[in-house]
DONU-976516 format. One record per residue (C-alpha): x, y, z. Coordinates in steps of 0.2 Angstrom, whole numbers, plus 5000, padded with zeros to 4 digits. Example, Ala and Ser with C-alpha at 12.3 -4.5 7.8 and 13.67 -1.06 7.14 Angstrom:
<pts>
<pt><east>5062</east><north>4978</north><up>5039</up></pt>
<pt><east>5068</east><north>4995</north><up>5036</up></pt>
</pts>
This chain:
<pts>
<pt><east>4918</east><north>5075</north><up>4999</up></pt>
<pt><east>4930</east><north>5061</north><up>4991</up></pt>
<pt><east>4937</east><north>5056</north><up>5010</up></pt>
<pt><east>4923</east><north>5055</north><up>5024</up></pt>
<pt><east>4918</east><north>5046</north><up>5040</up></pt>
<pt><east>4914</east><north>5028</north><up>5040</up></pt>
<pt><east>4903</east><north>5015</north><up>5049</up></pt>
<pt><east>4921</east><north>5008</north><up>5056</up></pt>
<pt><east>4920</east><north>4988</north><up>5064</up></pt>
<pt><east>4932</east><north>4985</north><up>5078</up></pt>
<pt><east>4933</east><north>4968</north><up>5087</up></pt>
<pt><east>4922</east><north>4969</north><up>5104</up></pt>
<pt><east>4940</east><north>4965</north><up>5116</up></pt>
<pt><east>4948</east><north>4981</north><up>5106</up></pt>
<pt><east>4953</east><north>4987</north><up>5123</up></pt>
<pt><east>4962</east><north>4970</north><up>5128</up></pt>
<pt><east>4979</east><north>4973</north><up>5122</up></pt>
<pt><east>4984</east><north>4954</north><up>5122</up></pt>
<pt><east>4969</east><north>4948</north><up>5111</up></pt>
<pt><east>4973</east><north>4964</north><up>5099</up></pt>
<pt><east>4990</east><north>4958</north><up>5097</up></pt>
<pt><east>4983</east><north>4943</north><up>5089</up></pt>
<pt><east>4971</east><north>4951</north><up>5080</up></pt>
<pt><east>4981</east><north>4961</north><up>5070</up></pt>
<pt><east>4989</east><north>4955</north><up>5056</up></pt>
<pt><east>5002</east><north>4965</north><up>5043</up></pt>
<pt><east>4997</east><north>4970</north><up>5024</up></pt>
<pt><east>4993</east><north>4955</north><up>5014</up></pt>
<pt><east>5005</east><north>4960</north><up>5001</up></pt>
<pt><east>5022</east><north>4959</north><up>5013</up></pt>
<pt><east>5034</east><north>4945</north><up>5016</up></pt>
<pt><east>5029</east><north>4939</north><up>4999</up></pt>
<pt><east>5047</east><north>4927</north><up>4998</up></pt>
<pt><east>5045</east><north>4923</north><up>5016</up></pt>
<pt><east>5036</east><north>4911</north><up>5021</up></pt>
<pt><east>5045</east><north>4908</north><up>5037</up></pt>
<pt><east>5036</east><north>4925</north><up>5041</up></pt>
<pt><east>5018</east><north>4919</north><up>5039</up></pt>
<pt><east>5021</east><north>4902</north><up>5048</up></pt>
<pt><east>5026</east><north>4912</north><up>5063</up></pt>
<pt><east>5010</east><north>4923</north><up>5061</up></pt>
<pt><east>5000</east><north>4907</north><up>5060</up></pt>
<pt><east>5008</east><north>4899</north><up>5076</up></pt>
<pt><east>5006</east><north>4916</north><up>5086</up></pt>
<pt><east>4988</east><north>4918</north><up>5079</up></pt>
<pt><east>4981</east><north>4899</north><up>5082</up></pt>
<pt><east>4965</east><north>4896</north><up>5089</up></pt>
<pt><east>4962</east><north>4916</north><up>5093</up></pt>
<pt><east>4951</east><north>4928</north><up>5083</up></pt>
<pt><east>4960</east><north>4938</north><up>5071</up></pt>
<pt><east>4963</east><north>4945</north><up>5054</up></pt>
<pt><east>4974</east><north>4932</north><up>5048</up></pt>
<pt><east>4955</east><north>4923</north><up>5045</up></pt>
<pt><east>4949</east><north>4938</north><up>5036</up></pt>
<pt><east>4963</east><north>4942</north><up>5023</up></pt>
<pt><east>4972</east><north>4930</north><up>5010</up></pt>
<pt><east>4992</east><north>4933</north><up>5013</up></pt>
<pt><east>4998</east><north>4934</north><up>4993</up></pt>
<pt><east>5011</east><north>4921</north><up>4997</up></pt>
<pt><east>4996</east><north>4911</north><up>4993</up></pt>
<pt><east>4988</east><north>4917</north><up>4978</up></pt>
<pt><east>4997</east><north>4905</north><up>4967</up></pt>
<pt><east>4993</east><north>4890</north><up>4978</up></pt>
<pt><east>4982</east><north>4876</north><up>4970</up></pt>
<pt><east>4970</east><north>4877</north><up>4984</up></pt>
<pt><east>4968</east><north>4895</north><up>4982</up></pt>
<pt><east>4949</east><north>4894</north><up>4979</up></pt>
<pt><east>4947</east><north>4883</north><up>4995</up></pt>
<pt><east>4955</east><north>4897</north><up>5003</up></pt>
<pt><east>4946</east><north>4911</north><up>4998</up></pt>
<pt><east>4930</east><north>4901</north><up>5001</up></pt>
<pt><east>4936</east><north>4899</north><up>5020</up></pt>
<pt><east>4940</east><north>4917</north><up>5022</up></pt>
<pt><east>4924</east><north>4923</north><up>5017</up></pt>
<pt><east>4917</east><north>4910</north><up>5027</up></pt>
<pt><east>4927</east><north>4918</north><up>5044</up></pt>
<pt><east>4921</east><north>4934</north><up>5040</up></pt>
<pt><east>4901</east><north>4928</north><up>5040</up></pt>
<pt><east>4905</east><north>4921</north><up>5057</up></pt>
<pt><east>4914</east><north>4934</north><up>5064</up></pt>
<pt><east>4897</east><north>4945</north><up>5059</up></pt>
<pt><east>4885</east><north>4929</north><up>5066</up></pt>
<pt><east>4895</east><north>4928</north><up>5081</up></pt>
<pt><east>4895</east><north>4946</north><up>5086</up></pt>
<pt><east>4913</east><north>4947</north><up>5086</up></pt>
<pt><east>4912</east><north>4967</north><up>5082</up></pt>
<pt><east>4907</east><north>4983</north><up>5088</up></pt>
<pt><east>4901</east><north>4997</north><up>5074</up></pt>
<pt><east>4907</east><north>5014</north><up>5077</up></pt>
<pt><east>4895</east><north>5024</north><up>5067</up></pt>
<pt><east>4901</east><north>5038</north><up>5054</up></pt>
<pt><east>4916</east><north>5039</north><up>5064</up></pt>
<pt><east>4937</east><north>5045</north><up>5060</up></pt>
<pt><east>4949</east><north>5034</north><up>5069</up></pt>
<pt><east>4964</east><north>5045</north><up>5073</up></pt>
<pt><east>4979</east><north>5033</north><up>5072</up></pt>
<pt><east>4997</east><north>5034</north><up>5081</up></pt>
<pt><east>5009</east><north>5021</north><up>5072</up></pt>
<pt><east>5024</east><north>5020</north><up>5084</up></pt>
<pt><east>5035</east><north>5012</north><up>5070</up></pt>
<pt><east>5049</east><north>4999</north><up>5075</up></pt>
<pt><east>5062</east><north>5011</north><up>5076</up></pt>
<pt><east>5052</east><north>5022</north><up>5089</up></pt>
<pt><east>5047</east><north>5036</north><up>5076</up></pt>
<pt><east>5026</east><north>5039</north><up>5078</up></pt>
<pt><east>5015</east><north>5039</north><up>5061</up></pt>
<pt><east>4999</east><north>5048</north><up>5063</up></pt>
<pt><east>4988</east><north>5046</north><up>5052</up></pt>
<pt><east>4966</east><north>5045</north><up>5051</up></pt>
<pt><east>4955</east><north>5030</north><up>5045</up></pt>
<pt><east>4940</east><north>5034</north><up>5036</up></pt>
<pt><east>4933</east><north>5029</north><up>5018</up></pt>
<pt><east>4935</east><north>5036</north><up>5000</up></pt>
<pt><east>4922</east><north>5038</north><up>4986</up></pt>
<pt><east>4928</east><north>5026</north><up>4972</up></pt>
<pt><east>4920</east><north>5038</north><up>4959</up></pt>
<pt><east>4933</east><north>5050</north><up>4962</up></pt>
<pt><east>4947</east><north>5037</north><up>4960</up></pt>
<pt><east>4952</east><north>5031</north><up>4943</up></pt>
<pt><east>4969</east><north>5021</north><up>4943</up></pt>
<pt><east>4972</east><north>5020</north><up>4922</up></pt>
<pt><east>4985</east><north>5028</north><up>4916</up></pt>
<pt><east>4982</east><north>5049</north><up>4913</up></pt>
<pt><east>4968</east><north>5048</north><up>4923</up></pt>
<pt><east>4963</east><north>5067</north><up>4931</up></pt>
<pt><east>4952</east><north>5060</north><up>4947</up></pt>
<pt><east>4956</east><north>5067</north><up>4964</up></pt>
<pt><east>4964</east><north>5051</north><up>4968</up></pt>
<pt><east>4976</east><north>5046</north><up>4958</up></pt>
<pt><east>4988</east><north>5030</north><up>4957</up></pt>
<pt><east>5007</east><north>5035</north><up>4960</up></pt>
<pt><east>5012</east><north>5021</north><up>4951</up></pt>
<pt><east>5008</east><north>5010</north><up>4937</up></pt>
<pt><east>4992</east><north>4996</north><up>4940</up></pt>
<pt><east>4996</east><north>4980</north><up>4933</up></pt>
<pt><east>4979</east><north>4975</north><up>4929</up></pt>
<pt><east>4983</east><north>4954</north><up>4932</up></pt>
<pt><east>4984</east><north>4957</north><up>4948</up></pt>
<pt><east>4967</east><north>4963</north><up>4952</up></pt>
<pt><east>4957</east><north>4948</north><up>4946</up></pt>
<pt><east>4965</east><north>4935</north><up>4963</up></pt>
<pt><east>4960</east><north>4950</north><up>4973</up></pt>
<pt><east>4942</east><north>4954</north><up>4964</up></pt>
<pt><east>4939</east><north>4932</north><up>4969</up></pt>
<pt><east>4943</east><north>4938</north><up>4986</up></pt>
<pt><east>4931</east><north>4953</north><up>4987</up></pt>
<pt><east>4916</east><north>4947</north><up>4976</up></pt>
<pt><east>4909</east><north>4936</north><up>4991</up></pt>
<pt><east>4917</east><north>4946</north><up>5004</up></pt>
<pt><east>4904</east><north>4954</north><up>5017</up></pt>
<pt><east>4918</east><north>4965</north><up>5026</up></pt>
<pt><east>4933</east><north>4973</north><up>5020</up></pt>
<pt><east>4949</east><north>4977</north><up>5029</up></pt>
<pt><east>4960</east><north>4990</north><up>5022</up></pt>
<pt><east>4979</east><north>4989</north><up>5020</up></pt>
<pt><east>4977</east><north>5006</north><up>5011</up></pt>
<pt><east>4988</east><north>5021</north><up>5015</up></pt>
<pt><east>4982</east><north>5036</north><up>5005</up></pt>
<pt><east>4992</east><north>5055</north><up>5007</up></pt>
<pt><east>4991</east><north>5072</north><up>5006</up></pt>
<pt><east>5002</east><north>5085</north><up>5001</up></pt>
<pt><east>5002</east><north>5095</north><up>5018</up></pt>
<pt><east>5019</east><north>5104</north><up>5021</up></pt>
<pt><east>5011</east><north>5114</north><up>5035</up></pt>
<pt><east>5007</east><north>5097</north><up>5044</up></pt>
<pt><east>4991</east><north>5105</north><up>5051</up></pt>
<pt><east>4976</east><north>5094</north><up>5044</up></pt>
<pt><east>4982</east><north>5078</north><up>5052</up></pt>
<pt><east>4994</east><north>5081</north><up>5064</up></pt>
<pt><east>4983</east><north>5094</north><up>5074</up></pt>
<pt><east>4974</east><north>5080</north><up>5080</up></pt>
<pt><east>4988</east><north>5075</north><up>5093</up></pt>
<pt><east>4986</east><north>5091</north><up>5102</up></pt>
<pt><east>4968</east><north>5087</north><up>5107</up></pt>
<pt><east>4969</east><north>5067</north><up>5106</up></pt>
<pt><east>4965</east><north>5066</north><up>5125</up></pt>
<pt><east>4948</east><north>5073</north><up>5123</up></pt>
<pt><east>4946</east><north>5058</north><up>5111</up></pt>
<pt><east>4939</east><north>5040</north><up>5114</up></pt>
<pt><east>4954</east><north>5029</north><up>5116</up></pt>
<pt><east>4948</east><north>5014</north><up>5106</up></pt>
<pt><east>4963</east><north>5002</north><up>5105</up></pt>
<pt><east>4981</east><north>5002</north><up>5113</up></pt>
<pt><east>4992</east><north>4988</north><up>5109</up></pt>
<pt><east>5009</east><north>4980</north><up>5104</up></pt>
<pt><east>5012</east><north>4973</north><up>5086</up></pt>
<pt><east>5018</east><north>4955</north><up>5083</up></pt>
<pt><east>5035</east><north>4950</north><up>5077</up></pt>
<pt><east>5043</east><north>4968</north><up>5084</up></pt>
<pt><east>5032</east><north>4978</north><up>5071</up></pt>
<pt><east>5030</east><north>4993</north><up>5083</up></pt>
<pt><east>5014</east><north>5000</north><up>5092</up></pt>
<pt><east>4997</east><north>5006</north><up>5087</up></pt>
<pt><east>4985</east><north>5017</north><up>5098</up></pt>
<pt><east>4968</east><north>5022</north><up>5089</up></pt>
<pt><east>4955</east><north>5036</north><up>5096</up></pt>
<pt><east>4938</east><north>5039</north><up>5090</up></pt>
<pt><east>4937</east><north>5057</north><up>5084</up></pt>
<pt><east>4924</east><north>5070</north><up>5093</up></pt>
<pt><east>4911</east><north>5077</north><up>5079</up></pt>
<pt><east>4919</east><north>5094</north><up>5082</up></pt>
<pt><east>4937</east><north>5087</north><up>5077</up></pt>
<pt><east>4929</east><north>5079</north><up>5062</up></pt>
<pt><east>4922</east><north>5094</north><up>5057</up></pt>
<pt><east>4936</east><north>5103</north><up>5056</up></pt>
<pt><east>4944</east><north>5091</north><up>5049</up></pt>
<pt><east>4931</east><north>5090</north><up>5033</up></pt>
<pt><east>4933</east><north>5109</north><up>5031</up></pt>
<pt><east>4953</east><north>5106</north><up>5030</up></pt>
<pt><east>4952</east><north>5092</north><up>5017</up></pt>
<pt><east>4939</east><north>5102</north><up>5005</up></pt>
<pt><east>4952</east><north>5117</north><up>5004</up></pt>
<pt><east>4964</east><north>5104</north><up>4995</up></pt>
<pt><east>4948</east><north>5102</north><up>4981</up></pt>
<pt><east>4951</east><north>5121</north><up>4976</up></pt>
<pt><east>4959</east><north>5122</north><up>4958</up></pt>
<pt><east>4964</east><north>5139</north><up>4959</up></pt>
<pt><east>4975</east><north>5137</north><up>4975</up></pt>
<pt><east>4980</east><north>5120</north><up>4968</up></pt>
<pt><east>4985</east><north>5127</north><up>4951</up></pt>
<pt><east>4995</east><north>5141</north><up>4961</up></pt>
<pt><east>5005</east><north>5128</north><up>4974</up></pt>
<pt><east>5011</east><north>5118</north><up>4959</up></pt>
<pt><east>5014</east><north>5130</north><up>4946</up></pt>
<pt><east>5002</east><north>5124</north><up>4935</up></pt>
<pt><east>4987</east><north>5125</north><up>4924</up></pt>
<pt><east>4975</east><north>5109</north><up>4927</up></pt>
<pt><east>4957</east><north>5108</north><up>4928</up></pt>
<pt><east>4957</east><north>5096</north><up>4939</up></pt>
<pt><east>4966</east><north>5094</north><up>4956</up></pt>
<pt><east>4977</east><north>5079</north><up>4962</up></pt>
<pt><east>4972</east><north>5078</north><up>4982</up></pt>
<pt><east>4976</east><north>5062</north><up>4987</up></pt>
<pt><east>4989</east><north>5051</north><up>4979</up></pt>
<pt><east>4992</east><north>5034</north><up>4984</up></pt>
<pt><east>5006</east><north>5028</north><up>4994</up></pt>
<pt><east>5004</east><north>5009</north><up>4999</up></pt>
<pt><east>4989</east><north>4998</north><up>4992</up></pt>
<pt><east>4985</east><north>5003</north><up>4976</up></pt>
<pt><east>4980</east><north>4987</north><up>4970</up></pt>
<pt><east>4969</east><north>4983</north><up>4982</up></pt>
<pt><east>4959</east><north>5001</north><up>4979</up></pt>
<pt><east>4959</east><north>4997</north><up>4962</up></pt>
<pt><east>4951</east><north>4978</north><up>4966</up></pt>
<pt><east>4939</east><north>4989</north><up>4976</up></pt>
<pt><east>4935</east><north>5000</north><up>4960</up></pt>
<pt><east>4933</east><north>4985</north><up>4948</up></pt>
<pt><east>4922</east><north>4978</north><up>4961</up></pt>
<pt><east>4912</east><north>4993</north><up>4963</up></pt>
<pt><east>4911</east><north>4996</north><up>4941</up></pt>
<pt><east>4905</east><north>4978</north><up>4938</up></pt>
<pt><east>4891</east><north>4981</north><up>4952</up></pt>
<pt><east>4887</east><north>4995</north><up>4944</up></pt>
<pt><east>4886</east><north>4985</north><up>4925</up></pt>
<pt><east>4875</east><north>4972</north><up>4936</up></pt>
<pt><east>4862</east><north>4983</north><up>4944</up></pt>
<pt><east>4865</east><north>5002</north><up>4938</up></pt>
<pt><east>4864</east><north>5016</north><up>4946</up></pt>
<pt><east>4860</east><north>5009</north><up>4962</up></pt>
<pt><east>4876</east><north>5002</north><up>4966</up></pt>
<pt><east>4880</east><north>5022</north><up>4970</up></pt>
<pt><east>4868</east><north>5019</north><up>4985</up></pt>
<pt><east>4879</east><north>5004</north><up>4992</up></pt>
<pt><east>4893</east><north>5000</north><up>5002</up></pt>
<pt><east>4902</east><north>4995</north><up>4987</up></pt>
<pt><east>4904</east><north>5014</north><up>4983</up></pt>
<pt><east>4918</east><north>5017</north><up>4995</up></pt>
<pt><east>4934</east><north>5009</north><up>5002</up></pt>
<pt><east>4941</east><north>5012</north><up>5019</up></pt>
<pt><east>4959</east><north>5018</north><up>5022</up></pt>
<pt><east>4970</east><north>5027</north><up>5031</up></pt>
<pt><east>4976</east><north>5046</north><up>5028</up></pt>
<pt><east>4993</east><north>5050</north><up>5030</up></pt>
<pt><east>5003</east><north>5066</north><up>5027</up></pt>
<pt><east>5016</east><north>5064</north><up>5014</up></pt>
<pt><east>5027</east><north>5077</north><up>5026</up></pt>
<pt><east>5024</east><north>5066</north><up>5040</up></pt>
<pt><east>5042</east><north>5066</north><up>5050</up></pt>
<pt><east>5041</east><north>5043</north><up>5049</up></pt>
<pt><east>5038</east><north>5044</north><up>5031</up></pt>
<pt><east>5054</east><north>5039</north><up>5022</up></pt>
<pt><east>5052</east><north>5032</north><up>5005</up></pt>
<pt><east>5062</east><north>5017</north><up>5004</up></pt>
<pt><east>5065</east><north>5010</north><up>4987</up></pt>
<pt><east>5057</east><north>4993</north><up>4982</up></pt>
<pt><east>5071</east><north>4982</north><up>4975</up></pt>
<pt><east>5070</east><north>4967</north><up>4962</up></pt>
<pt><east>5075</east><north>4949</north><up>4963</up></pt>
<pt><east>5073</east><north>4939</north><up>4947</up></pt>
<pt><east>5071</east><north>4920</north><up>4950</up></pt>
<pt><east>5076</east><north>4907</north><up>4938</up></pt>
<pt><east>5087</east><north>4915</north><up>4928</up></pt>
<pt><east>5106</east><north>4917</north><up>4927</up></pt>
<pt><east>5112</east><north>4935</north><up>4930</up></pt>
<pt><east>5127</east><north>4934</north><up>4915</up></pt>
<pt><east>5112</east><north>4932</north><up>4906</up></pt>
<pt><east>5104</east><north>4950</north><up>4911</up></pt>
<pt><east>5122</east><north>4958</north><up>4910</up></pt>
<pt><east>5125</east><north>4953</north><up>4892</up></pt>
<pt><east>5107</east><north>4957</north><up>4888</up></pt>
<pt><east>5108</east><north>4974</north><up>4896</up></pt>
<pt><east>5124</east><north>4978</north><up>4890</up></pt>
<pt><east>5117</east><north>4975</north><up>4871</up></pt>
<pt><east>5103</east><north>4986</north><up>4876</up></pt>
<pt><east>5113</east><north>5002</north><up>4884</up></pt>
<pt><east>5130</east><north>5009</north><up>4886</up></pt>
<pt><east>5135</east><north>5003</north><up>4903</up></pt>
<pt><east>5149</east><north>5005</north><up>4916</up></pt>
<pt><east>5155</east><north>4999</north><up>4930</up></pt>
<pt><east>5164</east><north>5011</north><up>4935</up></pt>
<pt><east>5161</east><north>5019</north><up>4953</up></pt>
<pt><east>5160</east><north>5037</north><up>4949</up></pt>
<pt><east>5152</east><north>5035</north><up>4932</up></pt>
<pt><east>5137</east><north>5048</north><up>4929</up></pt>
<pt><east>5121</east><north>5041</north><up>4924</up></pt>
<pt><east>5108</east><north>5031</north><up>4930</up></pt>
<pt><east>5115</east><north>5018</north><up>4943</up></pt>
<pt><east>5110</east><north>5004</north><up>4951</up></pt>
<pt><east>5117</east><north>4990</north><up>4961</up></pt>
<pt><east>5117</east><north>4971</north><up>4954</up></pt>
<pt><east>5118</east><north>4956</north><up>4966</up></pt>
<pt><east>5124</east><north>4940</north><up>4958</up></pt>
<pt><east>5133</east><north>4925</north><up>4962</up></pt>
<pt><east>5139</east><north>4929</north><up>4979</up></pt>
<pt><east>5144</east><north>4946</north><up>4972</up></pt>
<pt><east>5138</east><north>4964</north><up>4970</up></pt>
<pt><east>5142</east><north>4980</north><up>4958</up></pt>
<pt><east>5137</east><north>4996</north><up>4953</up></pt>
<pt><east>5130</east><north>4996</north><up>4935</up></pt>
<pt><east>5127</east><north>5015</north><up>4927</up></pt>
<pt><east>5117</east><north>5017</north><up>4911</up></pt>
<pt><east>5125</east><north>5032</north><up>4902</up></pt>
<pt><east>5110</east><north>5032</north><up>4889</up></pt>
<pt><east>5094</east><north>5029</north><up>4899</up></pt>
<pt><east>5077</east><north>5030</north><up>4888</up></pt>
<pt><east>5066</east><north>5034</north><up>4904</up></pt>
<pt><east>5067</east><north>5051</north><up>4918</up></pt>
<pt><east>5069</east><north>5037</north><up>4933</up></pt>
<pt><east>5084</east><north>5024</north><up>4935</up></pt>
<pt><east>5068</east><north>5011</north><up>4940</up></pt>
<pt><east>5058</east><north>5015</north><up>4925</up></pt>
<pt><east>5073</east><north>5012</north><up>4912</up></pt>
<pt><east>5078</east><north>4995</north><up>4922</up></pt>
<pt><east>5059</east><north>4990</north><up>4924</up></pt>
<pt><east>5055</east><north>4992</north><up>4906</up></pt>
<pt><east>5070</east><north>4982</north><up>4901</up></pt>
<pt><east>5067</east><north>4968</north><up>4914</up></pt>
<pt><east>5049</east><north>4966</north><up>4909</up></pt>
<pt><east>5055</east><north>4962</north><up>4891</up></pt>
<pt><east>5070</east><north>4951</north><up>4896</up></pt>
<pt><east>5059</east><north>4939</north><up>4907</up></pt>
<pt><east>5047</east><north>4938</north><up>4893</up></pt>
<pt><east>5061</east><north>4932</north><up>4881</up></pt>
<pt><east>5070</east><north>4922</north><up>4894</up></pt>
<pt><east>5058</east><north>4915</north><up>4908</up></pt>
<pt><east>5061</east><north>4920</north><up>4925</up></pt>
<pt><east>5050</east><north>4929</north><up>4938</up></pt>
<pt><east>5052</east><north>4945</north><up>4947</up></pt>
<pt><east>5048</east><north>4950</north><up>4964</up></pt>
<pt><east>5048</east><north>4965</north><up>4972</up></pt>
<pt><east>5059</east><north>4966</north><up>4988</up></pt>
<pt><east>5058</east><north>4976</north><up>5003</up></pt>
<pt><east>5075</east><north>4977</north><up>5012</up></pt>
<pt><east>5091</east><north>4976</north><up>5003</up></pt>
<pt><east>5097</east><north>4961</north><up>5015</up></pt>
<pt><east>5082</east><north>4950</north><up>5008</up></pt>
<pt><east>5089</east><north>4953</north><up>4991</up></pt>
<pt><east>5106</east><north>4947</north><up>4995</up></pt>
<pt><east>5100</east><north>4932</north><up>5005</up></pt>
<pt><east>5090</east><north>4926</north><up>4989</up></pt>
<pt><east>5103</east><north>4931</north><up>4978</up></pt>
<pt><east>5115</east><north>4918</north><up>4985</up></pt>
<pt><east>5106</east><north>4904</north><up>4971</up></pt>
<pt><east>5117</east><north>4905</north><up>4957</up></pt>
<pt><east>5100</east><north>4905</north><up>4948</up></pt>
<pt><east>5093</east><north>4921</north><up>4954</up></pt>
<pt><east>5100</east><north>4938</north><up>4954</up></pt>
<pt><east>5094</east><north>4955</north><up>4961</up></pt>
<pt><east>5094</east><north>4976</north><up>4957</up></pt>
<pt><east>5097</east><north>4987</north><up>4972</up></pt>
<pt><east>5089</east><north>5005</north><up>4968</up></pt>
<pt><east>5091</east><north>5021</north><up>4978</up></pt>
<pt><east>5076</east><north>5029</north><up>4984</up></pt>
<pt><east>5066</east><north>5042</north><up>4976</up></pt>
<pt><east>5064</east><north>5061</north><up>4985</up></pt>
<pt><east>5047</east><north>5059</north><up>4992</up></pt>
<pt><east>5045</east><north>5080</north><up>4991</up></pt>
<pt><east>5046</east><north>5075</north><up>4971</up></pt>
<pt><east>5031</east><north>5064</north><up>4972</up></pt>
<pt><east>5015</east><north>5077</north><up>4969</up></pt>
<pt><east>5025</east><north>5086</north><up>4956</up></pt>
<pt><east>5029</east><north>5069</north><up>4947</up></pt>
<pt><east>5011</east><north>5062</north><up>4946</up></pt>
<pt><east>5003</east><north>5079</north><up>4941</up></pt>
<pt><east>5016</east><north>5081</north><up>4927</up></pt>
<pt><east>5022</east><north>5062</north><up>4921</up></pt>
<pt><east>5007</east><north>5054</north><up>4926</up></pt>
<pt><east>5011</east><north>5037</north><up>4937</up></pt>
<pt><east>5028</east><north>5030</north><up>4940</up></pt>
<pt><east>5033</east><north>5013</north><up>4937</up></pt>
<pt><east>5026</east><north>5000</north><up>4947</up></pt>
<pt><east>5034</east><north>4997</north><up>4963</up></pt>
<pt><east>5044</east><north>5013</north><up>4961</up></pt>
<pt><east>5046</east><north>5017</north><up>4980</up></pt>
<pt><east>5037</east><north>5009</north><up>4997</up></pt>
<pt><east>5034</east><north>5019</north><up>5013</up></pt>
<pt><east>5046</east><north>5009</north><up>5025</up></pt>
<pt><east>5051</east><north>4993</north><up>5030</up></pt>
<pt><east>5038</east><north>4977</north><up>5028</up></pt>
<pt><east>5036</east><north>4978</north><up>5047</up></pt>
<pt><east>5031</east><north>4996</north><up>5045</up></pt>
<pt><east>5017</east><north>4992</north><up>5034</up></pt>
<pt><east>4999</east><north>4997</north><up>5040</up></pt>
<pt><east>4994</east><north>4981</north><up>5050</up></pt>
<pt><east>4975</east><north>4975</north><up>5049</up></pt>
<pt><east>4965</east><north>4984</north><up>5063</up></pt>
<pt><east>4950</east><north>4990</north><up>5057</up></pt>
<pt><east>4936</east><north>4984</north><up>5045</up></pt>
<pt><east>4919</east><north>4989</north><up>5035</up></pt>
<pt><east>4904</east><north>4982</north><up>5030</up></pt>
<pt><east>4902</east><north>4982</north><up>5011</up></pt>
<pt><east>4887</east><north>4971</north><up>5009</up></pt>
</pts>
């Protein structure tokens, strides 16, 4: 099995809703241009046992004291283990109900995946595949954190394509027979989180249903293709975190050989979610380019493509934000299938030649706020249709990096469960 039960760690106070509100913090790759968010998290969690002490928010990755911060994080992990902060739920799945800020529920199951069945390289035919390009340069700083970490905390969300909504969703009908392990409000108006330890019977049924997704004949018939290997699990969120876990595992295999396959590092904790979950709305991920004037971009873009500012123009369109104004830009002779692919390819070259730094932004309002500075400009994309995801990855391989996001930053996965990896 690629997705399987795990020995899951939860704090001993998981039934204390007030303590859990301080324990659980949002994914480390969110609010990367909003230090005020993380400053508020620091205030909320002050002098509390919290996952903030066990992660490194990416907003700090370029700070001069990053190595010291990583050491402090690993030290906190050791202390939490030594002080017996955790209870361990052996060989378990956790059924998760996440009520989002808008009131809609998202359902998932926390377990672990076999990294032998994952490869983030372009053209991968493994059962687990990246849905967007993996930026290799983003792995080393994360690898520094994982290298000496005794535990992992996941913000990884992995998808299955279950249009009948039966594999995960069916557990809602029997959740009252499960043991509730946490139930609390998330900080900063991010909704509510409830978790249930699934029964052995329900876990066995889940394993049977997931195994059917690996049937190659059924897979080829479903997608109208002739492939030798099925795409079973598509990355939703946290691809670079899973890539880091994979890189760490591959390094371990080089160090100790086949014995690495018998270590906890072979697996990574994650949450499994159905692509067709009613809560999943694919949000576009926008771009803000810092330190470069927008007129320089537009002039260079005009030289590379035929573009129109007509609202009714046909082609690949995006909204350009700069100097207090926004306007629709349409490329009438694109080079790639997706708008985001055309623009991202150009941006990479443009920044390389002109300097500046690209950040990937969730939420249009943040783009407009950051682009009040004339030295920054922004690009706002439309979202892709989520029903196209599997077919696109099967036929064309990974999408351009940061093509889509599943919800706003406040809807991202919050760190709650953990697992020993040493």
